[in-house]
C-alpha positions as CSV (number, residue, x, y, z in Angstrom):
1,M,145.4,-39.9,146.1
2,A,148.0,-39.4,148.2
3,V,149.9,-37.4,151.1
4,R,153.4,-36.7,149.3
5,P,156.6,-36.3,150.8
6,I,157.7,-32.6,151.7
7,R,160.9,-31.5,149.9
8,V,163.1,-29.7,151.8
9,F,165.7,-26.8,151.7
10,G,168.5,-27.6,149.4
11,D,166.4,-29.2,146.8
12,P,166.5,-27.3,143.4
13,V,162.6,-27.6,142.7
14,L,162.1,-25.4,145.8
15,T,164.1,-22.2,143.9
16,S,163.0,-23.0,140.8
17,V,160.2,-20.5,139.4
18,S,157.2,-22.8,138.4
19,A,155.5,-23.1,135.1
20,P,152.2,-22.0,134.3
21,I,149.5,-24.9,134.0
22,D,148.5,-24.6,130.4
23,E,146.1,-27.7,130.0
24,I,143.9,-29.4,132.6
25,D,144.9,-33.0,132.2
26,D,144.6,-36.2,134.3
27,G,148.3,-35.4,135.8
28,V,147.1,-32.0,137.0
29,R,143.8,-33.4,138.3
30,A,146.3,-36.1,140.2
31,L,148.4,-33.2,141.5
32,V,145.1,-31.4,143.2
33,R,144.2,-34.5,144.9
34,D,147.7,-35.0,146.6
35,L,148.0,-31.0,147.1
36,L,144.5,-31.6,148.9
37,D,145.6,-34.5,150.7
38,T,148.9,-33.1,151.8
39,V,147.8,-30.1,153.0
40,E,145.1,-31.9,155.3
41,L,147.3,-33.1,157.7
42,P,147.3,-31.1,161.0
43,G,149.6,-27.7,161.7
44,R,149.9,-27.2,157.6
45,A,148.2,-23.8,156.4
46,G,149.6,-24.6,152.6
47,V,151.3,-26.5,150.4
48,A,152.6,-25.3,147.1
49,A,153.3,-27.5,144.1
50,P,157.1,-27.6,144.5
51,Q,157.0,-28.8,147.8
52,I,155.7,-32.0,146.8
53,G,158.2,-32.1,143.6
54,V,156.1,-30.5,141.0
55,G,157.4,-27.2,139.3
56,L,153.8,-25.9,138.5
57,R,151.8,-23.2,139.6
58,A,149.4,-24.5,141.8
59,F,149.1,-24.7,145.7
60,S,146.6,-25.8,148.2
61,Y,145.3,-23.9,151.6
62,N,143.7,-24.9,154.8
63,V,142.9,-22.0,156.7
64,D,140.8,-21.5,159.7
65,G,138.8,-24.9,158.3
66,E,138.8,-24.0,154.9
67,I,140.3,-26.3,152.6
68,G,141.3,-25.9,148.8
69,Y,143.4,-25.2,145.8
70,V,144.0,-22.7,143.0
71,L,145.9,-22.9,139.9
72,N,147.8,-20.5,138.4
73,P,147.6,-18.3,141.3
74,V,148.8,-14.3,141.0
75,L,149.2,-12.3,144.0
76,V,147.0,-9.4,142.5
77,E,146.9,-7.0,145.8
78,V,148.2,-6.4,149.5
79,S,147.6,-4.1,151.6
80,G,148.6,-2.6,155.2
81,E,151.8,-2.0,156.3
82,P,154.4,-4.7,156.2
83,E,154.8,-6.4,159.5
84,A,157.3,-8.9,160.8
85,I,155.3,-12.0,161.8
86,G,156.1,-15.4,163.2
87,E,156.3,-18.1,160.2
88,G,157.7,-21.9,159.3
89,C,157.7,-23.5,156.6
90,L,157.3,-27.5,155.8
91,S,160.3,-27.2,153.3
92,V,162.5,-25.8,156.5
93,P,161.4,-28.0,159.1
94,G,161.6,-27.0,162.9
95,L,162.4,-23.4,162.2
96,W,159.9,-20.7,163.2
97,H,161.2,-16.9,162.5
98,D,159.7,-13.5,161.9
99,A,159.4,-13.0,158.1
100,V,157.8,-9.5,156.5
101,R,154.2,-9.9,155.5
102,H,151.3,-7.4,154.4
103,P,148.7,-8.1,156.7
104,W,146.2,-8.4,153.8
105,A,146.5,-10.3,150.5
106,K,144.3,-11.4,147.4
107,V,144.9,-13.9,144.9
108,V,143.6,-14.3,141.6
109,G,143.6,-18.0,139.6
110,N,141.6,-20.9,138.3
111,D,140.0,-24.1,139.4
112,L,140.1,-27.5,137.4
113,D,137.1,-26.0,135.5
114,G,138.8,-23.1,134.3
115,N,136.4,-21.2,136.5
116,E,137.9,-18.1,138.2
117,V,139.0,-18.3,141.6
118,V,139.4,-15.5,144.1
119,L,141.2,-15.9,147.5
120,E,141.9,-13.0,150.0
121,G,141.8,-12.3,153.6
122,E,144.0,-11.0,156.5
123,G,145.7,-12.8,159.3
124,L,146.9,-16.4,158.8
125,M,145.0,-16.3,155.0
126,A,147.1,-13.3,154.1
127,Q,150.3,-14.6,155.4
128,A,149.5,-18.2,153.6
129,L,148.6,-16.6,150.5
130,Q,152.2,-14.5,150.0
131,H,153.9,-17.4,151.4
132,E,152.9,-20.0,148.9
133,T,152.8,-17.5,146.1
134,D,156.4,-17.0,146.6
135,H,156.9,-20.9,146.8
136,L,155.9,-20.7,143.1
137,D,158.4,-18.0,142.5
138,G,161.2,-20.1,143.8
139,M,161.5,-18.2,147.1
140,L,161.2,-19.7,150.3
141,Y,160.3,-17.5,153.4
142,L,164.1,-17.3,154.5
143,K,164.1,-14.2,151.9
144,R,161.7,-12.4,153.7
145,L,163.7,-12.5,156.9
146,T,166.0,-9.5,158.0
147,P,169.4,-10.1,157.4
148,E,170.4,-10.8,160.9
149,E,167.4,-13.4,161.4
150,R,168.2,-14.7,158.3
151,K,172.0,-15.3,159.6
152,I,170.2,-17.0,162.6
153,A,168.1,-19.3,160.3
154,M,171.1,-20.7,158.1
155,R,172.9,-21.6,161.4
156,E,170.1,-23.6,162.6
157,I,169.5,-25.5,159.0
158,R,173.4,-26.4,159.2
159,E,172.9,-27.6,162.8
160,S,169.4,-29.4,161.9
161,D,169.6,-33.2,161.9
162,W,167.5,-33.2,158.1
163,F,170.2,-30.9,156.5
């Protein structure tokens, strides 16, 4: 359908908990198409519905050539010692900081036909699964930074040309 503009830090939709998708209708199907179109652009590993202004529990991903989506995802398992790993966010453009993430993650949700979707992986996939489910819970990756790193990031935001 369309590549949708990304909402940026300061937009209330990014700090609100997303509602579950109770019914698959034309609106949800259009949302999925928009999420897929929006994540296909180069340099994007994931896009959560709130990032395009929709407060529903859905996200798309684009990791290692695999593009897809999941509705009502739940982060059901993480493993490995959490580690600081370089991370950015489309909703906080131009920033790159070390966020604390587990090296492996698993998400369970559904597709448009109601079938179960299981996504799991390590590396960038694990990072994307954790990052996108955080978005659905109203949390930006800035909350995963150390206090010192968060202070630096907030200064960078205030000094940015988009804020």
